C-alpha positions in Angstrom: -12.9 25.8 -22.1 -13.5 22.1 -22.9 -17.3 21.0 -23.0 -16.8 17.4 -24.0 -14.3 15.5 -23.9 -13.4 11.8 -25.3 -11.8 8.9 -23.2 -9.3 7.2 -25.7 -9.0 4.7 -24.0 -10.6 1.5 -21.6 -10.9 0.5 -17.8 -10.6 2.1 -15.1 -8.1 5.0 -16.3 -11.5 5.9 -18.4 -13.9 5.7 -15.5 -11.5 6.9 -13.7 -10.8 10.4 -15.8 -15.2 10.5 -16.2 -15.2 11.0 -12.3 -13.4 14.2 -12.3 -14.8 14.8 -15.9 -18.8 14.9 -13.9 -17.1 16.9 -10.6 -16.5 19.6 -13.8 -19.6 20.4 -15.7 -17.2 18.6 -18.5 -19.7 15.8 -20.5 -18.2 12.6 -21.0 -17.6 10.3 -24.8 -16.5 6.3 -23.7 -15.4 4.4 -26.8 -15.1 0.7 -26.9 -14.0 -2.7 -28.8 -16.5 -5.8 -28.9 -15.3 -7.5 -26.2 -15.2 -4.2 -23.9 -19.4 -3.1 -24.6 -20.8 -4.6 -21.2 -18.1 -2.9 -19.0 -18.5 -0.2 -16.6 -16.2 2.7 -18.4 -18.6 1.7 -21.8 -22.1 2.6 -19.4 -20.9 5.2 -17.1 -19.7 8.0 -20.0 -22.6 10.5 -21.6 -21.7 9.0 -25.3 -20.4 5.7 -26.1 -18.3 5.0 -29.4 -18.1 1.8 -30.7 -14.7 1.1 -32.1 -14.1 -1.1 -35.4 -10.6 -3.0 -35.5 -9.0 -5.9 -37.3 -9.0 -7.3 -34.0 -9.9 -6.2 -30.2 -5.7 -5.7 -29.2 -6.3 -3.2 -32.0 -8.9 -1.2 -31.5 -8.2 1.4 -29.1 -4.7 1.7 -31.6 -6.7 3.1 -34.4 -6.1 6.6 -34.3 -8.6 7.3 -37.8 -11.0 5.9 -35.6 -10.8 7.5 -32.7 -10.5 11.0 -34.0 -13.2 10.3 -36.0 -15.6 8.7 -32.0 -14.7 12.8 -31.0 -16.0 14.3 -34.4 -19.2 11.8 -34.2 -19.9 12.2 -30.9 -19.4 16.2 -30.7 -15.9 15.9 -28.6 -13.8 18.9 -28.5 -11.0 17.7 -27.1 -9.3 14.3 -25.9 -7.9 12.8 -22.8 -5.9 9.6 -23.4 -5.3 8.4 -20.5 -2.5 5.8 -20.0 -0.8 2.9 -22.4 -2.2 2.8 -26.0 -1.9 6.4 -27.9 -0.6 7.9 -25.4 2.7 8.6 -26.0 2.2 8.3 -29.4 3.2 11.7 -30.9 1.7 11.2 -34.2 -1.5 10.7 -32.3 -1.2 13.9 -30.5 0.1 15.7 -33.8 -3.4 14.2 -35.2 -5.0 15.3 -32.7 -4.6 18.8 -32.4 -4.4 19.1 -36.4 -8.3 18.0 -35.4 -8.8 20.9 -34.3 -9.6 19.3 -30.9 -7.3 20.0 -27.7 -4.6 17.3 -26.5 -5.0 16.8 -22.4 -1.8 15.8 -22.4 2.1 16.9 -23.0 2.8 18.5 -27.0 4.2 16.2 -29.8 6.9 17.8 -29.6 7.8 16.7 -25.8 6.7 13.4 -26.5 8.6 12.3 -29.8 11.6 13.7 -27.5 10.9 11.1 -24.8 9.1 8.3 -27.1 13.2 6.9 -28.2 15.0 6.1 -25.0 18.1 6.1 -26.1 17.5 9.6 -27.2 16.2 10.4 -24.1 19.2 9.9 -22.4 21.3 11.7 -24.6 19.2 14.5 -24.1 18.7 14.2 -20.3 22.6 14.0 -20.0 22.8 17.2 -21.8 20.5 19.0 -19.0 22.9 17.2 -16.5 20.9 14.9 -15.6 22.3 11.6 -14.6 21.7 9.0 -17.0 23.6 5.2 -16.9 25.7 4.0 -20.1 23.8 3.2 -22.7 25.4 -0.1 -24.1 25.3 -2.0 -27.6 23.4 -5.7 -27.3 26.0 -6.6 -29.5 29.5 -5.7 -28.0 28.2 -5.8 -23.4 31.1 -7.8 -22.1 30.2 -6.8 -18.1 27.2 -9.0 -16.6 25.0 -8.5 -15.1 23.0 -5.9 -17.4 19.1 -5.2 -18.3 18.1 -5.7 -22.1 15.1 -2.9 -22.2 13.2 -1.9 -25.7 13.5 2.2 -26.3 10.6 2.6 -27.6 8.0 1.6 -24.5 8.0 0.7 -21.0 5.5 -1.4 -18.9 8.0 -4.0 -18.0 7.2 -5.3 -21.8 10.8 -5.5 -23.9 13.2 -6.0 -21.0 15.1 -9.2 -19.9 17.7 -9.5 -17.2 20.7 -11.2 -18.4 23.1 -12.3 -15.8 26.0 -14.6 -18.1 27.3 -13.8 -21.8 25.6 -16.8 -22.2 22.7 -15.7 -22.4 22.1 -12.3 -23.9 21.5 -13.6 -27.8 18.1 -15.4 -26.6 16.8 -12.2 -24.6 17.9 -9.8 -26.6 15.7 -12.1 -29.4 13.1 -11.9 -27.3 13.0 -8.7 -26.5 12.8 -7.6 -29.9 10.4 -9.6 -30.3 7.6 -8.7 -27.3 8.7 -4.7 -28.4 7.9 -5.3 -31.3 4.6 -6.1 -30.5 4.1 -4.2 -27.9 5.6 -0.9 -29.8 5.8 -1.2 -33.1 9.4 -1.2 -33.0 12.0 -3.7 -32.4 15.0 -1.3 -31.0 16.6 -2.8 -28.2 20.0 -2.1 -25.5 21.4 -2.6 -22.5 21.9 -0.6 -19.4 24.6 -1.9 -16.4 21.8 -3.7 -13.3 22.0 -2.0 -10.4 21.7 -4.9 -8.3 19.7 -4.0 -5.4 18.1 -0.7 -6.1 15.1 1.1 -6.1 12.8 2.0 -8.3 12.2 6.2 -7.8 9.8 8.2 -9.0 9.0 11.9 -9.4 5.7 13.6 -10.4 5.5 16.7 -12.1 3.1 19.1 -14.0 4.0 21.6 -15.3 1.9 24.6 -17.3 2.1 26.3 -20.9 3.3 29.3 -19.0 7.0 28.3 -17.4 5.7 26.8 -14.2 7.2 23.4 -13.3 5.9 21.3 -9.8 7.1 18.8 -8.8 4.9 16.4 -6.2 7.4 14.4 -4.3 8.3 10.9 -5.0 7.2 7.9 -5.5 8.8 4.2 -4.4 7.5 2.2 -7.7 9.8 -1.1 -6.2 8.0 -3.6 -5.8 8.0 -5.2 -9.2 7.1 -8.2 -10.9 8.1 -9.0 -14.8 9.6 -5.9 -14.1 5.8 -4.0 -14.3 5.1 -2.6 -11.1 2.6 -4.0 -8.5 2.7 -1.9 -4.8 4.1 2.0 -5.0 4.0 4.1 -2.1 4.0 8.2 -1.4 6.4 8.9 -0.3 9.4 6.8 -0.8 11.0 5.4 3.6 14.1 5.7 1.5 14.1 9.2 0.6 15.3 12.1 3.0 14.8 15.5 2.8 17.9 16.3 1.0 17.5 13.4 -2.0 13.8 14.5 -2.1 15.4 18.1 -3.0 17.8 16.7 -5.5 15.1 14.5 -7.1 12.9 16.9 -7.5 15.5 19.5 -9.1 16.7 16.7 -11.6 13.4 16.3 -12.4 12.3 19.8 -12.4 15.9 20.4 -15.0 14.6 17.3 -17.1 10.8 18.8 -17.6 12.9 21.7 -18.7 14.5 20.3 -20.7 11.9 19.2 -23.0 9.3 21.7 -22.8 7.4 19.7 -20.7 3.3 21.1 -20.1 0.8 18.8 -18.1 1.3 15.8 -16.0 4.4 13.5 -16.2 6.6 10.9 -14.2 10.6 11.6 -14.2 12.2 8.3 -13.2 14.7 7.4 -11.8 16.8 4.5 -9.8 18.2 4.8 -6.6 21.7 3.0 -5.7 22.2 1.4 -2.8 25.6 4.3 -2.3 22.5 7.1 -2.8 23.7 7.5 -6.0 20.6 7.9 -8.7 20.5 7.6 -12.3 17.3 8.7 -15.0 15.2 5.5 -16.5 12.4 7.6 -18.7 9.9 10.5 -18.9 6.5 8.6 -18.7 4.7 11.5 -21.1 1.1 11.0 -19.6 -0.9 10.2 -16.1 0.8 7.3 -14.2 -1.1 3.8 -13.3 0.2 5.0 -9.8 -0.6 8.7 -9.6 -3.6 7.9 -7.3 -0.8 8.1 -3.8 0.2 11.7 -4.8 -3.0 12.6 -4.9 -3.8 11.6 -1.2 -1.2 12.6 0.5 -0.9 16.6 -1.8 -5.0 16.4 -1.9 -5.2 17.9 -5.7 -6.8 16.0 -8.2 -3.7 15.1 -11.3 -6.9 15.1 -13.6 -8.6 18.0 -12.9 -5.4 20.1 -13.6 -4.6 18.3 -16.6 -7.9 19.6 -18.0 -7.5 22.5 -16.7 -3.5 22.6 -18.0 -5.3 22.0 -21.4 -7.4 25.3 -21.2 -4.0 27.1 -20.9 -5.0 28.1 -16.8 -1.5 29.2 -15.0 -0.3 27.0 -12.1 0.2 29.0 -8.7 1.4 28.0 -5.5 2.1 23.9 -5.5 0.0 22.0 -2.6 2.3 20.6 0.5 2.0 17.1 1.7 0.3 15.2 4.2 0.7 11.1 5.6 1.6 8.6 3.6 -0.5 7.0 0.8 0.3 3.2 -0.9 -1.2 1.2 -3.8 -1.7 -1.8 -4.6 -2.5 -3.7 -8.3 -4.9 -6.3 -7.8 -4.0 -8.7 -11.2 -6.5 -11.7 -12.9 -3.4 -13.5 -12.8 -1.2 -16.6 -10.6 2.0 -15.5 -9.0 2.9 -19.2 -8.7 2.2 -20.2 -12.5 5.2 -17.2 -13.4 2.5 -14.6 -13.5 0.3 -16.4 -16.0 -2.7 -13.4 -16.7 -6.2 -15.0 -16.2 -10.1 -14.3 -18.3 -13.9 -15.3 -17.3 -16.2 -13.8 -15.3 -15.9 -12.3 -12.5 -18.3 -13.1 -10.3 -17.9 -11.5 -7.5 -16.1 -8.2 -6.5 -16.0 -6.5 -3.3 -14.1 -4.8 -1.2 -14.6 -3.6 2.2 -14.6 -0.6 4.0 -13.6 1.7 0.7 -14.5 5.6 1.3 -13.9 7.1 -2.0 -13.7 5.7 -5.7 -11.5 8.0 -8.0 -11.6 10.4 -5.5 -9.4 11.1 -2.7 -11.4 10.2 0.4 -12.6 12.8 2.7 -9.7 13.2 5.4 -7.7 9.9 5.6 -9.5 6.2 4.1 -9.4 3.6 1.4 -10.0 5.6 -2.4 -10.6 2.2 -5.1 -10.3 2.6 -9.2 -11.0 0.0 -10.7 -12.3 -1.4 -14.1 -14.4 -3.6 -13.4 -17.7 -5.1 -11.0 -19.2 -8.3 -9.9 -20.0 -9.6 -13.0 -17.9 -8.5 -15.5 -15.6 -9.9 -17.8 -12.3 -10.1 -18.1 -11.1 -10.3 -22.0 -7.9 -12.0 -23.5 -6.9 -9.1 -25.4 -5.8 -6.4 -22.9 -4.2 -6.1 -19.9 -5.2 -8.1 -17.1 -5.6 -5.3 -14.2 -8.9 -5.3 -13.1 -8.4 -2.3 -10.1 -6.1 -0.5 -7.9 -6.8 -0.9 -4.1 -5.2 2.8 -2.4 -5.0 3.8 1.8 -4.0 7.2 2.9 -3.1 7.3 6.7 -0.9 9.3 8.8 1.7 7.3 8.9 3.1 4.4 6.6 2.6 2.0 9.1 -1.4 2.7 9.3 -1.6 3.1 6.1 -0.1 -0.2 5.1 -1.8 -1.5 8.1 -5.1 -0.7 6.4 -4.2 -2.0 2.7 -3.7 -5.5 3.8 -6.7 -6.3 5.9 -8.5 -4.3 2.9 -7.2 -7.1 1.0 -7.3 -9.9 2.4 -10.4 -9.2 3.4 -11.6 -8.8 -0.4 -15.1 -10.8 -2.2 -13.1 -12.1 -4.9 -14.3 -14.7 -7.3 -15.0 -15.8 -10.3 -10.8 -15.2 -11.1 -6.9 -16.4 -9.8 -5.7 -12.6 -8.2 -2.3 -12.0 -7.3 -4.4 -10.8 -3.8 -2.5 -13.4 -1.7 0.8 -12.0 -3.0 0.4 -8.7 -2.5 -1.3 -9.3 1.4 1.5 -11.1 1.8 4.2 -9.2 0.8 2.4 -6.1 2.6 2.7 -7.8 6.1 6.5 -8.7 5.0 9.0 -7.9 7.4 11.6 -6.9 5.3 8.5 -4.3 3.3 7.1 -3.1 6.9 10.7 -1.8 7.7 10.9 -0.2 4.1 14.1 -2.6 3.0 12.6 -2.9 -0.3 14.1 -2.9 -3.9 13.2 -4.2 -7.4 14.2 -7.9 -6.5 12.1 -7.6 -3.3 9.5 -10.8 -5.1 12.6 -12.4 -6.5 14.3 -12.9 -2.7 11.2 -13.7 -0.8 8.5 -16.2 -1.2 5.8 -14.5 -1.3 3.4 -16.8 -3.6 1.6 -19.2 -0.6 -1.8 -18.6 -0.1 -3.2 -17.2 2.8 -5.1 -20.1 4.1 -3.3 -22.8 5.6 -4.0 -26.2 5.3 -6.1 -25.8 8.5 -8.4 -23.3 7.2 -9.3 -24.9 3.7 -10.0 -28.3 5.5 -12.1 -25.7 8.3 -13.2 -24.2 4.8 -14.3 -26.9 3.1 -16.8 -28.6 5.7 -18.4 -24.7 5.8 -18.3 -25.5 2.2 -20.2 -28.8 2.7 -22.3 -27.6 5.7 -24.0 -24.7 3.4 -24.5 -27.0 0.2 -26.3 -29.1 2.6 -28.3 -26.3 3.3 -29.1 -25.2 0.5 -30.3 -28.7 -0.8 -32.7 -29.2 2.4 -34.8 -25.4 1.3 -35.1 -26.9 -2.0 -36.0 -29.8 -1.3 -40.6 -30.5 -1.5 -41.0 -32.3 1.8 -39.2 -32.6 5.8 -37.2 -29.4 5.0 -36.8 -28.9 8.4 -34.6 -31.9 8.6 -30.9 -31.3 8.1 -28.9 -33.2 5.4 -28.6 -37.1 6.0 -30.2 -37.4 9.2 -30.9 -40.8 9.7 -32.7 -42.4 12.6 -30.2 -45.2 13.4 -26.7 -43.6 12.1 -24.7 -45.0 9.2 -22.3 -43.8 7.1 -21.2 -40.0 7.3 -22.1 -37.3 4.8 -19.2 -36.7 2.3 -18.4 -33.0 0.6 -15.5 -34.4 -2.0 -13.3 -31.0 -3.4 -10.0 -31.5 -4.8 -8.6 -30.1 -2.1 -9.5 -31.9 0.6 -12.7 -34.2 1.5 -15.5 -33.8 4.7 -16.6 -36.0 6.3 -19.6 -35.3 8.7 -22.4 -36.3 10.5 -25.2 -33.9 11.8 -27.2 -36.2 14.9 -29.4 -34.9 18.2 -26.3 -33.5 19.7 -25.1 -31.6 16.7 -22.3 -31.6 14.4 -20.0 -34.2 14.5 -16.7 -34.2 11.8 -14.1 -36.1 11.2 -10.5 -34.5 12.0 -12.4 -31.9 13.7 -13.1 -33.0 17.2 -13.1 -29.5 19.3 -15.6 -27.3 16.1 -19.8 -27.8 16.8 -22.4 -25.8 13.9 -23.9 -22.4 15.3 -25.6 -22.0 12.5 -25.7 -23.2 9.0 -27.5 -21.1 5.1 -26.5 -21.3 2.0 -24.3 -18.6 1.6 -23.0 -18.6 5.1 -22.2 -20.8 8.0 -20.9 -20.0 11.5 -18.6 -22.7 13.1 -17.8 -22.8 16.5 -13.8 -24.3 17.0 -13.3 -24.8 20.6 -15.4 -21.8 22.1 -13.9 -18.8 19.1 -17.3 -18.3 16.6 -15.6 -18.0 12.7 -17.9 -17.0 10.6 -17.9 -18.0 6.7 -19.3 -16.8 3.4 -20.0 -19.6 0.8 -20.5 -18.9 -2.5 -21.4 -21.7 -5.9 -20.3 -20.9 -9.0 -20.9 -24.4 -11.0 -18.5 -26.7 -9.2 -16.2 -23.9 -8.4 -17.2 -22.7 -4.3 -15.6 -19.8 -2.8 -15.0 -19.2 1.1 -14.6 -16.2 2.4 -13.1 -15.9 6.2 -10.6 -14.3 8.8 -9.0 -17.3 8.0 -8.3 -16.1 4.7 -10.2 -17.1 0.7 -10.4 -20.3 -0.2 -11.5 -21.6 -3.4 -12.6 -25.3 -3.3 -13.4 -27.3 -6.9 -15.7 -30.1 -6.3 -14.8 -33.3 -7.5 -17.4 -34.4 -9.8 -19.0 -38.4 -8.3 -18.9 -39.1 -12.9 -16.5 -37.7 -14.2 -16.5 -37.1 -18.1 -14.1 -39.4 -19.7 -13.1 -36.3 -22.6 -12.2 -33.5 -20.4 -9.1 -36.2 -18.8 -5.4 -35.0 -19.9 -3.3 -37.4 -20.2 -0.2 -36.6 -18.0 2.7 -35.0 -19.3 0.3 -33.4 -21.7 1.2 -29.1 -22.3 -2.3 -27.1 -22.9 -2.2 -23.8 -24.4 -3.6 -22.1 -20.2 -4.8 -18.9 -21.9 -5.6 -17.9 -26.2 -2.3 -16.5 -28.1 0.4 -17.2 -30.7 3.4 -19.6 -31.2 6.1 -17.0 -31.2 9.1 -20.0 -30.6 9.1 -23.6 -29.8 12.1 -24.3 -29.0 12.0 -28.9 -29.2 11.4 -31.1 -31.7 9.2 -34.4 -31.1 11.7 -37.2 -30.2 14.0 -35.1 -28.1 14.8 -35.1 -24.0 14.1 -32.0 -21.9 14.5 -31.7 -18.2 11.9 -30.8 -15.9 11.0 -27.3 -16.1 12.9 -26.8 -19.2 11.3 -23.8 -21.9 9.5 -26.1 -24.7 8.0 -23.3 -26.5 6.4 -19.3 -26.7 2.9 -18.1 -26.5 2.6 -15.1 -27.3 -1.0 -13.0 -25.5 -1.4 -9.5 -24.1 1.3 -8.5 -25.8 3.6 -10.4 -23.4 6.2 -13.8 -24.0 5.1 -16.7 -21.1 6.7 -19.2 -21.2 5.5 -22.9 -21.4 7.6 -25.2 -19.2 7.6 -29.3 -19.0 6.1 -30.7 -16.4 8.4 -34.0 -16.2 12.2 -35.1 -17.3 11.2 -36.9 -20.5 10.7 -37.2 -23.8 8.5 -35.2 -26.4 6.3 -37.7 -27.9 4.2 -35.0 -29.5 4.2 -31.6 -30.8 1.8 -29.9 -32.5 2.5 -26.4 -31.7 4.5 -24.7 -34.6 5.6 -20.6 -34.9 2.6 -19.0 -36.0 -0.3 -20.8 -34.8 -3.0 -19.0 -32.9 -4.7 -20.9 -30.4 -7.2 -21.4 -27.8 -6.9 -22.4 -24.0 -6.9 -26.3 -23.4 -5.6 -26.6 -26.7 -3.2 -28.9 -26.9 0.8 -28.2 -26.8 3.0 -30.8 -27.0 3.2 -34.6 -24.8 6.1 -35.4 -22.5 6.1 -38.8 -21.4 8.2 -39.1 -18.3 11.7 -40.9 -18.7 
């Protein structure tokens, strides 16, 4: 029996495992890097050990340091979570060799699936349908998908639609794969147009029993990474589910699998399906299966590691859907964001890291209000999961919860998630892996009128705060005059507000039907043509967040006297995040077109293109391959033609 368990991971998955350990009476041990010292997972465990590391990104990859932390803390077992070392056969071997219990599949099973190329050959021999493996040097038919052999999560993956695109795509994929997985090997396979990403949850014990707990639909993806997952899939009927389950079971048995894992497939429009990979770990999207099947997959992982026998598999009930909330900007090529998360609250949460009692809303989060999101790791903040009797009810519950969330301080993909969940094609289940490429979903939830009303509310809240702080005459409204002259003004980058507060009430330019009901520093209530609207207002320096039923709005106050040193000349390309320059595609004096790649930055183990803002000439180039840059560093200047 396991008595003290160390989780060799961070953030949300560490908290998730700790939750189950508390239920089972197992003492928990966290490990953390310096940037993560104040994150919730480091504080919630019974014991925590700081990991040394040359860089924060390498900290959680230090196998010897993690095993030493387990020994120092008295842990007798290690759970790898997902990512980092969870699919590293050498690490699993080292854990077992150290006399610790490994909560995961055998090192041999992990090794068998460690190379996608070898995994496909093994699955083909086991009778599992596979797509042909293509050599990047001899590909002639397009489109194809370039894939990293040693990893997943969208890293080292590129879509290629023409022969002239292939060399650059292969080179870029190899660089990213080497950085993320330590192995630059890539291969190609035919790209299935209009296909769905379907995966089957498997759970196997060491006594020969293999469960298949239905399928998950994971087709809503950006940069080949999943953002919305659900169970069951709206495209899978009983007969297809049986075929998928049989193929997944055959895959698990072919490698002698034990513990929780996922067999992933591509489902073609004609109903045929093809093996992608076996993820030899718990998946990020495991909560939807837990909800539908009423199980705790982490508890089952631990029980299997302790030698338990799996009995009768549970039966499914209802529908669950999960959205991954990321600190990233979909409108800017999913550029990740970092910094303080001033406020984080999801309304109506019924359970955290556990299946709700009955139907409800679940939250699995690695952050809380006040957390600081670093640049060193994946920018996922949380997973929000809705569980309901039907798909339609689950989708509506999730979209409403996300739309009403208070997320202040960072740009996120929240608006895109809500727009996708409410899209008519999504609602009828017409999804595939190209959904986000095909459908425009990056517009903000709040339209122009909502922004203008939110700006008015922000101005009134600021005036209320000023009056509350005034040493005298606090009961007078801000800007009050016996003889009115000029209106009060508030200028934001997104909107400008002009209003008067008189004996007759509020008069706001451009809002003839709007009346003021009440104004406090944190809340303003307006009446628009007889309908009352409530605005929650929170200010953080120049940034103002306004939340209402009209949609979340972030405003930036314009300073009356800006610092000239902070002004950036037109055409200046600055680093959007800390990173390393991995490729420069232009020379000083070269002519470029608008949107042309100028250089590539590597951050968070992925490459990000820096594009020319306009057609013109590169008049300055300060970037060179291998250079480390900080946020805001000037990389190049393009003088517009």
